[in-house]
C-alpha positions as CSV (number, residue, x, y, z in Angstrom):
1,M,106.3,65.9,35.1
2,S,104.8,69.0,36.5
3,D,103.4,69.2,40.2
4,Q,99.9,69.3,38.8
5,E,100.2,66.4,37.0
6,K,101.4,64.5,39.8
7,Q,98.8,65.8,41.5
8,E,96.8,64.2,39.1
9,Q,98.3,61.3,39.0
10,D,97.9,60.5,42.7
11,Q,94.0,61.6,42.3
12,E,91.5,59.3,43.0
13,F,88.2,60.0,40.9
14,K,84.4,58.7,41.1
15,E,82.9,58.3,37.8
16,Y,79.3,58.3,36.8
17,H,78.1,57.5,33.5
18,F,74.4,58.4,32.3
19,T,72.1,59.5,29.6
20,V,69.6,61.8,29.3
21,P,65.8,59.8,28.7
22,P,64.3,60.9,25.7
23,G,61.5,62.3,27.6
24,H,63.4,64.9,29.3
25,T,62.3,68.3,28.3
26,S,65.4,70.4,26.9
27,G,66.8,73.7,28.4
28,T,68.1,72.1,31.8
29,R,71.6,73.4,33.1
30,L,74.4,70.8,32.6
31,D,75.3,72.2,36.0
32,K,72.2,72.0,37.7
33,Y,71.2,68.8,36.0
34,I,74.4,66.6,37.3
35,A,73.7,67.8,40.6
36,S,70.4,66.5,40.5
37,F,71.8,63.4,40.1
38,I,74.3,63.2,42.3
39,Q,74.1,62.5,46.2
40,N,76.2,64.4,48.3
41,V,77.3,67.5,46.1
42,S,76.9,70.3,45.5
43,R,76.2,72.4,42.3
44,T,79.8,74.8,42.8
45,K,81.8,71.7,43.0
46,V,79.9,70.2,40.2
47,Q,80.8,73.7,38.1
48,K,84.9,73.1,39.7
49,A,84.5,69.6,37.8
50,I,83.1,70.9,34.9
51,E,85.9,73.8,34.4
52,G,88.1,71.3,35.3
53,G,87.5,69.3,31.6
54,Y,86.5,66.3,34.2
55,V,82.6,66.8,32.7
56,T,82.2,66.0,29.0
57,V,78.4,65.5,27.0
58,N,78.8,63.2,24.0
59,G,82.7,63.6,24.5
60,E,83.3,67.1,24.6
61,V,84.4,69.2,27.0
62,E,80.9,71.7,27.7
63,K,80.3,75.3,30.1
64,S,78.5,74.3,33.1
65,S,75.0,76.7,30.8
66,Y,75.1,73.9,28.5
67,N,71.8,73.0,27.9
68,M,70.8,69.2,28.1
69,E,69.1,67.4,25.3
70,P,67.2,64.1,25.3
71,G,70.1,61.2,24.2
72,D,72.6,63.5,25.8
73,R,75.9,61.3,27.1
74,I,77.2,62.5,30.6
75,D,80.5,61.4,31.2
76,I,81.7,62.4,34.7
77,Y,84.9,62.2,36.8
78,L,84.7,63.8,40.1
79,P,87.8,64.2,42.3
80,I,87.3,62.5,45.4
81,P,88.7,64.5,48.1
82,K,91.3,63.0,50.4
83,P,89.8,62.7,53.9
84,P,91.4,63.7,57.2
85,E,92.7,61.2,59.7
86,A,89.7,60.4,62.1
87,K,90.9,61.9,65.7
88,A,89.6,60.5,69.2
89,E,86.9,62.8,70.9
90,K,85.8,63.3,74.2
91,M,81.8,61.8,73.9
92,D,79.3,60.4,76.0
93,L,78.6,56.9,75.0
94,D,76.1,54.0,75.9
95,I,78.3,50.9,75.9
96,V,76.0,47.9,76.6
97,Y,78.8,45.6,76.4
98,E,82.3,45.3,76.0
99,D,85.0,42.6,75.9
100,D,88.2,41.9,74.9
101,D,87.0,41.4,71.2
102,L,84.3,43.2,70.5
103,L,81.5,46.2,72.1
104,I,78.0,46.4,71.5
105,V,77.1,50.4,72.1
106,N,73.6,51.8,71.7
107,K,74.1,55.0,68.9
108,E,71.9,58.2,69.7
109,A,69.3,59.7,66.9
110,G,71.5,62.4,64.9
111,V,75.1,60.8,65.7
112,V,76.6,60.1,62.5
113,V,78.4,56.8,62.7
114,H,81.8,57.2,61.3
115,P,83.1,60.3,59.1
116,A,82.4,61.3,55.9
117,Y,81.5,63.7,53.5
118,G,80.1,66.7,55.8
119,N,80.6,65.2,58.4
120,W,84.5,64.6,59.5
121,T,84.2,65.0,63.0
122,G,81.6,64.7,66.2
123,T,81.0,60.5,64.9
124,L,80.2,57.4,66.8
125,V,83.7,56.9,65.4
126,N,85.6,59.7,67.0
127,G,83.8,58.8,70.6
128,L,84.8,54.8,69.9
129,M,88.8,56.4,69.3
130,W,88.6,58.3,72.7
131,H,87.2,55.3,74.6
132,T,90.0,52.9,73.6
133,E,92.5,52.5,72.0
134,E,91.6,49.1,70.5
135,L,89.7,49.0,67.5
136,S,90.0,47.3,64.2
137,D,91.4,48.6,60.7
138,P,91.4,45.1,58.7
139,D,91.6,47.4,55.0
140,S,93.6,50.1,56.5
141,D,90.8,52.9,56.3
142,S,91.9,55.2,58.9
143,I,88.5,56.9,59.5
144,R,86.2,53.8,59.9
145,P,88.6,51.8,63.0
146,G,86.0,49.0,64.2
147,I,83.1,49.7,62.2
148,V,81.3,46.5,60.9
149,H,78.2,48.0,60.0
150,R,75.9,51.3,60.4
151,I,73.2,52.4,60.6
152,D,71.2,55.6,59.6
153,K,72.3,59.3,61.4
154,D,68.7,59.7,62.6
155,T,67.7,55.9,63.7
156,S,68.8,55.0,67.2
157,G,69.8,52.1,68.4
158,I,72.4,49.4,68.7
159,L,75.9,48.1,66.8
160,V,78.7,45.7,67.2
161,V,82.0,47.5,66.6
162,A,85.4,45.1,66.5
163,K,88.6,45.6,68.3
164,N,90.7,43.2,66.5
165,D,90.9,42.4,63.1
166,E,90.1,38.6,63.6
167,T,86.8,39.6,65.2
168,H,86.1,42.4,62.3
169,R,86.3,39.7,59.5
170,T,84.3,37.2,61.5
171,L,81.4,39.6,61.6
172,S,81.8,40.7,58.5
173,E,81.1,37.4,57.0
174,Y,78.1,36.8,59.4
175,F,76.6,40.1,57.8
176,R,77.1,38.6,54.7
177,T,75.7,35.4,55.1
178,K,73.5,36.7,57.2
179,D,74.3,34.7,60.3
180,I,73.1,37.5,62.9
181,E,69.5,38.6,64.0
182,R,68.8,41.9,64.2
183,T,65.3,43.8,65.1
184,Y,64.0,46.9,65.2
185,W,61.1,49.0,66.7
186,A,58.8,51.7,64.6
187,I,56.2,53.3,64.9
188,I,54.7,53.5,61.5
189,W,51.1,55.4,60.1
190,G,48.6,53.0,59.6
191,T,47.9,49.7,60.4
192,P,49.4,47.2,58.7
193,D,46.5,44.1,56.9
194,Q,48.5,41.7,59.3
195,K,49.5,41.2,62.3
196,E,52.7,39.6,61.3
197,G,54.3,39.7,57.2
198,T,57.2,40.1,55.3
199,I,57.9,43.0,52.7
200,T,59.9,42.3,50.3
201,G,61.1,44.7,46.8
202,D,64.7,45.8,45.4
203,I,66.0,48.7,46.3
204,G,68.1,51.2,44.9
205,R,68.3,55.4,44.2
206,S,65.4,56.9,43.5
207,R,65.0,58.1,40.0
208,S,63.5,61.5,41.0
209,D,65.4,62.0,43.5
210,R,68.8,60.1,43.6
211,K,69.5,61.4,47.2
212,K,66.7,59.0,48.3
213,M,66.4,54.8,47.8
214,A,63.3,53.6,46.5
215,V,61.9,50.7,45.7
216,V,62.2,49.6,41.9
217,P,61.5,47.2,39.5
218,D,63.3,43.4,39.9
219,G,66.4,43.2,38.8
220,Q,67.3,47.2,39.2
221,G,68.5,46.9,43.0
222,K,69.6,45.3,45.3
223,H,67.3,42.1,46.5
224,A,65.7,43.6,50.4
225,V,63.6,41.5,52.9
226,T,62.0,43.0,56.1
227,H,60.4,41.2,58.1
228,Y,57.2,42.7,60.6
229,K,55.4,41.8,63.8
230,V,52.2,43.9,64.7
231,L,53.8,45.2,68.7
232,E,50.9,47.3,69.4
233,Y,47.6,49.3,68.1
234,Y,46.8,53.0,68.6
235,D,44.3,55.6,67.0
236,H,45.9,55.7,62.9
237,L,49.6,53.9,64.3
238,T,51.4,51.0,64.9
239,L,54.2,49.9,67.0
240,V,55.8,47.0,64.7
241,E,58.9,45.1,65.0
242,A,60.9,44.6,62.0
243,R,63.6,42.2,61.2
244,L,66.0,42.6,58.8
245,E,66.6,39.6,56.6
246,T,69.0,41.9,54.2
247,G,70.4,45.6,55.5
248,R,69.8,47.9,52.3
249,T,69.9,51.6,52.7
250,H,67.5,52.8,54.5
251,Q,65.5,49.5,53.6
252,I,62.9,49.7,56.5
253,R,62.0,53.2,56.5
254,V,61.7,52.6,52.6
255,H,59.9,49.3,52.8
256,F,57.4,50.4,55.1
257,A,57.1,54.2,53.3
258,N,56.4,52.2,49.8
259,E,53.3,50.0,52.0
260,R,52.1,53.5,52.5
261,H,53.3,52.7,56.1
262,W,55.1,56.0,56.8
263,V,57.4,55.9,59.8
264,L,56.3,58.4,62.0
265,G,59.0,61.7,62.3
266,D,60.5,60.6,58.9
267,Q,61.3,63.7,57.0
268,K,62.7,61.8,54.5
269,Y,60.5,59.6,53.1
270,G,57.1,61.5,54.8
271,G,56.8,61.0,58.0
272,D,56.4,63.8,59.4
273,S,53.1,65.0,59.1
274,V,50.0,63.7,60.0
275,R,48.6,60.4,57.2
276,Y,45.4,59.3,58.3
277,G,42.9,60.3,60.6
278,P,41.8,64.1,61.3
279,N,44.6,66.5,60.2
280,T,42.5,69.2,62.4
281,G,42.1,70.8,65.6
282,S,43.5,69.4,68.9
283,R,44.9,66.2,67.7
284,K,46.6,68.2,64.4
285,Q,48.8,70.3,67.4
286,M,49.4,67.4,68.9
287,F,51.3,65.5,66.5
288,R,52.8,68.8,66.0
289,N,53.9,68.8,69.7
290,L,55.1,65.3,69.3
291,M,57.2,65.1,66.6
292,S,58.8,68.5,67.3
293,T,60.3,66.6,70.1
294,L,61.4,63.9,68.1
295,N,65.7,63.9,67.6
296,G,65.0,61.6,64.3
297,Q,62.3,59.1,63.1
298,C,61.3,56.6,65.1
299,L,62.8,54.3,64.4
300,H,65.3,52.2,66.6
301,A,67.9,49.2,66.7
302,K,66.4,47.2,69.1
303,T,68.2,44.1,69.7
304,L,71.5,42.0,67.8
305,G,72.4,38.3,68.4
306,F,75.4,36.4,66.5
307,E,77.5,33.6,67.5
308,H,80.7,35.6,69.5
309,P,83.6,35.0,67.7
310,A,86.1,34.5,70.3
311,T,83.9,31.8,72.6
312,G,81.7,30.3,69.9
313,E,78.7,30.8,72.1
314,M,75.1,32.7,71.0
315,V,74.9,36.0,72.7
316,E,71.7,38.8,72.3
317,F,71.7,42.1,73.3
318,D,69.1,44.5,74.4
319,S,68.9,48.1,74.2
320,K,66.5,50.6,75.6
321,L,64.4,53.1,73.8
322,P,65.8,56.6,73.3
323,D,63.7,59.2,75.7
324,D,62.1,61.3,72.6
325,F,60.8,57.4,71.1
326,A,59.9,56.5,74.8
327,A,58.0,59.1,75.3
328,T,56.4,59.4,72.7
329,L,55.2,55.9,72.5
330,E,53.5,57.2,76.1
331,K,52.2,60.2,74.8
332,L,50.3,57.7,72.2
333,R,49.5,54.8,74.6
334,Q,47.9,58.0,76.6
335,N,45.9,59.6,73.8
336,C,45.0,57.8,71.6
337,Q,42.6,55.2,71.6
338,P,43.8,51.8,69.3
339,S,42.3,51.8,65.8
340,L,41.0,47.8,65.8
């Protein structure tokens, strides 16, 4: 067996299989079509995969310039690069609580939770590894030690981190069985019809943009439930507390956007422009200035409650709002009269 064959034998691949829909307009290049459907993959990487024979159309290897036709069956086997081992990096962490079994950290917006494609350094995990050598690794995953759950890069807030494998397994089970209480604070555009309510809707990949999530027809995504309560009203904006019953990717942002209540400052889902009220003069300038100071969207994981895996006692942790979120609230309270 040649060295190349041995390398390919050890290589891991991620598979994608899809068929070009009947309504698709003919003429889109193969590489461009694939790149638009797969998250975090560049067109150059797609072209290399096509050249390497890892992509077939109707069972045949084609060139990147092949023009897609309705009904074409595409099978893709993208080589997965082996991730580098995560290394400790000195980082200022806001540790809310810590004991022998777990710690609670308040993550800043803009920080990725663990190393992944495009973010191998500067993540929360890198900082945690500098802070302590005691982090769980139940699946021998060297790039995600201690991580039980995640929040989005541009969302701030509180996370629980496991310091040993037994605690990790117990906490993971809490999340699976929903035996954990999580609340978020968010500033949303518009005014919900009710002061308290529940948003339901399956969440899956957006058909128009594979880098986004969307509310999809029942059975075509993962079941998702978000409960909310209004805390304060402003001029065409509302501060809400959201409680997660499920924990899907971008759940709060997607659910509120689908209700036409985009999270303020959310660039991915449309909350970074004036959605309600006048978009002229001093008001337009105020919001332009306001959103320029945000490090992410106005969404913060505020509290976390669960039964402590070691003591069996119910514990609840709270986290302070980041400075940009708090300053935005103060600005709205001073300059925006309630819309109700």
